[in-house]
C-alpha positions as CSV (number, residue, x, y, z in Angstrom):
1,M,29.9,29.5,43.1
2,R,31.6,26.3,44.4
3,E,28.2,24.8,45.0
4,G,27.1,25.4,41.5
5,T,30.4,24.1,40.1
6,A,30.1,20.9,42.2
7,S,26.5,20.5,41.0
8,E,27.5,20.8,37.3
9,T,30.4,18.3,37.9
10,L,28.0,15.9,39.5
11,L,25.5,16.2,36.7
12,R,28.2,15.7,34.0
13,R,29.4,12.5,35.8
14,A,25.9,11.2,36.0
15,G,25.4,11.7,32.3
16,L,23.3,14.8,32.4
17,S,23.8,18.3,30.9
18,R,22.0,21.5,31.6
19,G,19.8,22.7,28.8
20,P,19.2,26.2,27.6
21,G,16.2,26.4,30.1
22,P,15.8,25.5,33.7
23,A,15.0,21.8,32.7
24,L,17.5,19.1,32.6
25,R,17.9,16.7,29.6
26,L,19.6,13.4,29.1
27,R,22.8,13.7,27.2
28,E,23.0,11.7,24.0
29,A,25.0,8.5,24.5
30,R,27.6,7.5,22.0
31,T,26.8,3.9,22.4
32,R,23.1,4.4,21.6
33,L,21.6,1.9,19.1
34,R,20.9,3.5,15.7
35,L,17.2,3.7,16.2
36,D,16.9,6.1,13.2
37,W,18.3,3.5,10.9
38,I,16.0,0.8,12.2
39,V,12.9,3.1,11.9
40,G,14.1,4.2,8.4
41,A,14.1,0.5,7.2
42,M,10.8,-0.1,8.8
43,A,9.2,3.0,7.3
44,F,10.6,2.0,3.9
45,L,8.9,-1.4,4.1
46,A,5.7,0.0,5.5
47,A,5.5,2.7,2.8
48,L,5.9,0.1,0.1
49,A,3.2,-2.1,1.6
50,F,0.9,0.9,2.1
51,A,1.5,2.0,-1.5
52,G,0.6,-1.6,-2.6
53,A,-2.6,-1.5,-0.7
54,L,-3.6,1.9,-2.2
55,T,-2.7,0.6,-5.7
56,M,-4.8,-2.5,-5.3
57,H,-7.7,-0.5,-4.0
58,D,-7.5,1.8,-7.0
59,Q,-7.2,-1.1,-9.3
60,A,-10.3,-2.8,-7.8
61,T,-12.3,0.3,-8.5
62,R,-10.9,0.4,-12.0
63,W,-11.8,-3.3,-12.6
64,R,-15.3,-2.7,-11.2
65,T,-16.1,0.3,-13.4
66,G,-14.2,-0.9,-16.4
67,L,-15.9,-4.3,-16.7
68,S,-19.4,-3.4,-15.5
69,G,-22.0,-2.6,-18.1
70,T,-20.3,-4.6,-20.8
71,L,-20.8,-8.0,-22.4
72,T,-18.6,-10.0,-24.7
73,V,-19.8,-12.5,-27.3
74,E,-17.4,-15.0,-28.7
75,I,-18.1,-16.7,-32.1
76,P,-16.0,-19.8,-33.0
77,A,-13.4,-19.0,-35.6
78,E,-14.7,-21.5,-38.1
79,R,-18.2,-19.9,-38.0
80,S,-17.4,-16.3,-37.5
81,G,-17.9,-15.4,-41.2
82,T,-21.4,-16.9,-41.4
83,D,-22.7,-16.3,-37.9
84,L,-21.5,-12.8,-37.2
85,P,-24.5,-11.0,-39.0
86,A,-27.0,-13.1,-37.1
87,V,-25.3,-12.4,-33.7
88,L,-25.2,-8.6,-34.5
89,S,-28.9,-8.7,-35.4
90,V,-29.9,-10.4,-32.1
91,L,-27.8,-8.0,-30.1
92,R,-28.8,-4.8,-31.8
93,T,-32.5,-5.7,-31.4
94,T,-32.2,-6.5,-27.7
95,P,-33.7,-3.9,-25.4
96,G,-31.0,-2.4,-23.1
97,V,-28.1,-2.9,-25.6
98,E,-26.6,0.4,-26.5
99,R,-23.9,-0.7,-28.8
100,A,-22.7,-4.0,-30.4
101,E,-19.5,-3.9,-32.5
102,P,-17.3,-6.7,-33.7
103,L,-13.6,-6.2,-33.0
104,S,-11.2,-6.2,-35.9
105,R,-8.3,-8.7,-36.2
106,E,-5.9,-5.9,-35.2
107,E,-7.8,-5.1,-32.1
108,I,-8.0,-8.7,-31.0
109,G,-4.3,-9.1,-31.7
110,R,-3.5,-6.1,-29.4
111,L,-5.6,-7.8,-26.6
112,L,-3.6,-11.0,-27.0
113,V,-0.1,-9.3,-27.0
114,P,0.3,-9.5,-23.1
115,W,-0.2,-13.3,-23.3
116,L,1.2,-14.2,-26.7
117,G,4.0,-11.6,-26.8
118,T,3.3,-10.7,-30.5
119,S,0.3,-10.4,-32.7
120,A,2.1,-12.3,-35.5
121,L,0.8,-15.6,-34.1
122,M,-2.7,-14.4,-35.0
123,D,-2.2,-15.6,-38.6
124,T,-1.5,-19.2,-37.4
125,L,-4.1,-19.5,-34.5
126,P,-7.9,-20.1,-34.8
127,V,-8.9,-16.9,-33.0
128,P,-12.6,-16.5,-32.3
129,Q,-14.5,-13.5,-33.4
130,I,-15.2,-11.2,-30.5
131,V,-18.2,-8.8,-30.3
132,D,-18.0,-6.0,-27.8
133,V,-21.4,-5.1,-26.3
134,A,-22.1,-2.0,-24.2
135,L,-25.3,-1.7,-22.2
136,A,-27.3,1.5,-21.8
137,P,-26.8,3.2,-18.4
138,G,-29.0,1.6,-15.8
139,A,-30.2,-1.1,-18.1
140,T,-31.0,-4.5,-16.8
141,L,-30.6,-7.5,-19.1
142,D,-31.8,-11.1,-18.8
143,T,-28.4,-12.7,-19.8
144,P,-29.6,-16.3,-19.7
145,A,-32.4,-15.5,-22.2
146,L,-30.0,-13.6,-24.4
147,A,-27.6,-16.5,-24.3
148,Q,-30.3,-18.8,-25.5
149,R,-31.3,-16.5,-28.3
150,L,-27.6,-16.2,-29.4
151,A,-27.1,-20.0,-29.3
152,A,-30.2,-20.5,-31.5
153,A,-29.0,-17.9,-34.0
154,A,-25.3,-18.9,-33.9
155,P,-24.6,-22.3,-32.4
156,G,-21.4,-22.4,-30.4
157,S,-21.4,-18.7,-29.5
158,V,-20.6,-17.8,-25.9
159,L,-22.0,-14.9,-24.0
160,D,-19.8,-13.6,-21.1
161,D,-21.1,-10.9,-18.7
162,H,-17.7,-10.7,-16.9
163,G,-19.4,-11.4,-13.6
164,R,-17.1,-14.3,-12.7
165,W,-14.0,-12.3,-13.8
166,V,-15.0,-9.3,-11.7
167,A,-15.7,-11.4,-8.6
168,Q,-12.4,-13.2,-8.9
169,L,-10.4,-10.0,-9.5
170,L,-12.1,-8.2,-6.6
171,H,-11.4,-11.2,-4.4
172,L,-7.7,-11.1,-5.4
173,A,-7.5,-7.3,-4.8
174,T,-9.1,-7.8,-1.4
175,L,-6.6,-10.5,-0.4
176,A,-3.7,-8.4,-1.7
177,T,-4.9,-5.4,0.3
178,L,-5.3,-7.4,3.5
179,A,-1.8,-8.9,3.0
180,A,-0.4,-5.4,2.6
181,F,-2.0,-4.2,5.8
182,V,-0.8,-7.3,7.6
183,I,2.7,-6.4,6.5
184,V,2.2,-2.8,7.8
185,A,1.0,-4.2,11.1
186,I,4.0,-6.5,11.4
187,V,6.4,-3.7,10.6
188,A,4.8,-1.5,13.2
189,L,5.1,-4.2,15.9
190,S,8.7,-4.7,14.9
191,A,9.4,-1.0,15.2
192,M,7.7,-1.0,18.7
193,V,10.0,-3.9,19.8
194,A,13.0,-2.0,18.5
195,V,12.1,1.2,20.3
196,T,11.4,-0.8,23.5
197,I,14.7,-2.5,23.4
198,T,16.6,0.8,22.6
199,T,14.7,2.6,25.4
200,R,15.5,-0.1,28.0
201,A,19.1,0.1,27.0
202,G,19.1,3.8,27.5
203,L,17.5,3.4,30.9
204,A,20.2,1.0,31.9
205,L,22.9,3.3,30.5
206,H,21.6,6.3,32.4
207,H,20.5,4.6,35.6
208,E,22.8,6.9,37.7
209,A,21.4,10.0,36.0
210,I,17.9,8.8,36.6
211,D,18.6,8.2,40.3
212,L,20.0,11.7,40.6
213,L,17.0,13.2,38.9
214,H,14.8,11.4,41.3
215,L,16.9,12.7,44.2
216,I,16.5,16.3,43.1
217,G,12.7,15.9,42.7
218,A,12.2,15.0,39.1
219,E,9.0,13.1,38.3
220,D,8.8,10.0,36.2
221,R,6.9,12.0,33.6
222,Y,9.8,14.3,33.2
223,I,12.2,11.5,32.6
224,A,9.8,9.7,30.2
225,R,9.4,13.0,28.3
226,Q,13.2,13.1,27.6
227,F,13.3,9.6,26.1
228,A,10.0,10.2,24.2
229,R,11.3,13.4,22.7
230,E,14.5,11.8,21.6
231,A,12.7,8.8,20.1
232,L,10.3,11.1,18.4
233,I,13.1,13.0,16.7
234,L,14.9,9.8,15.7
235,G,11.7,8.3,14.4
236,L,10.8,11.3,12.4
237,R,14.3,11.5,10.9
238,G,14.5,7.9,10.0
239,S,11.0,7.7,8.6
240,L,11.5,10.7,6.4
241,V,14.5,9.0,4.8
242,G,12.7,5.6,4.5
243,V,9.5,7.1,2.9
244,A,11.6,9.2,0.5
245,L,13.5,6.1,-0.6
246,S,10.2,4.2,-1.0
247,I,8.8,6.9,-3.2
248,G,12.0,6.8,-5.3
249,A,11.7,3.0,-5.5
250,L,8.1,3.3,-6.7
251,Y,9.0,5.7,-9.5
252,T,11.9,3.4,-10.5
253,L,9.5,0.5,-10.8
254,I,7.2,2.7,-12.9
255,G,10.1,3.4,-15.2
256,L,11.0,-0.2,-15.5
257,A,7.5,-1.6,-15.9
258,P,6.4,-2.4,-19.5
259,A,3.7,-0.1,-20.9
260,I,0.7,-2.5,-21.1
261,E,-2.6,-0.9,-21.8
262,S,-5.2,-3.2,-20.3
263,V,-8.0,-2.9,-17.8
264,L,-6.7,-6.1,-16.1
265,V,-3.2,-4.9,-15.5
266,P,-2.6,-2.9,-12.3
267,T,-1.5,0.7,-12.8
268,L,1.7,1.3,-10.9
269,A,1.7,5.1,-11.2
270,P,0.7,6.5,-7.8
271,R,-1.8,9.4,-7.7
272,P,-0.9,12.7,-6.0
273,G,-3.3,11.7,-3.2
274,S,-1.4,8.4,-2.7
275,I,1.9,10.3,-2.4
276,I,0.3,12.6,0.2
277,A,-1.0,9.5,2.1
278,L,2.5,8.0,2.1
279,T,3.8,11.1,3.9
280,L,1.5,10.2,6.8
281,V,3.7,7.2,7.4
282,T,6.4,9.5,8.7
283,V,4.0,11.1,11.2
284,A,2.7,7.7,12.3
285,A,6.2,6.3,12.6
286,A,7.4,9.3,14.7
287,A,4.3,9.2,16.9
288,L,4.7,5.4,17.4
289,C,8.4,5.8,18.4
290,G,7.6,8.6,20.9
291,S,4.6,6.9,22.5
292,T,6.4,3.6,22.7
293,A,9.4,5.2,24.4
294,W,7.1,7.0,26.8
295,L,5.2,3.9,27.8
296,T,8.3,1.9,28.2
297,V,10.0,4.4,30.5
298,M,6.9,4.8,32.6
299,N,6.5,1.1,32.9
300,E,10.1,0.4,33.8
301,L,10.2,3.2,36.4
302,R,7.0,1.9,38.1
303,K,8.7,-1.4,38.5
304,Q,11.5,0.2,40.4
305,I,9.2,1.6,43.0
């Protein structure tokens, strides 16, 4: 009995406590750095960046499908009344063209609202007549030849196949997606540094306990498992809060964003699949914290040999 009491006293002085099972675990230190707060902030930033990457990917798909298979013909405002019938005749007799319809003044005004702010300026500006052209599915069109025919029928008319727009928008979406993933990588590296610093501080704080564990036959893997388990729990707790706050921030932005209906404007509303993907940030953050703590302890203990 005395031997057991002395052993318990020695363990408590060394910073250890006996768990419910036969194993020993490191007691939580009151001076421990708030790793869960750090991981929560990192998870918040990573989730927002990840959500941005998913949004830009979805928007790139929307741009590609929304602008492909369509053409636009612009007729100068001063010639729209006389040249519109000729333009429609050329378009509707062109093989591969499924539909060619002129846009009304009201429809053109709605398209200009995001840039002009109001459609009232339509009455004072020389707005060209726009003809919306839809191609048949799978149809291939010789756009240079069609542009020449339109120029002959209606001088000054412009044919736009949206190819340059689509290429520029997709390039922008690719850059934005890469930037978002770079932010995620930087946040992950920062989290690893924070876990490494915290784990090293814990090793220094519990050096007497670790020496005692070595004396009673504990292996380095056992000691590393204690730190890894604690880091895993703290990482999971912090990342859950961070991701939850990021989802709340996203829906707040959705509520504050103006309702603009345009194929060129990114849709902020995340899909259910995107929300599920964001929850994977919590798993990744917890796994990153646990594995970093494990590797840090094993590396530091090997240096002491």
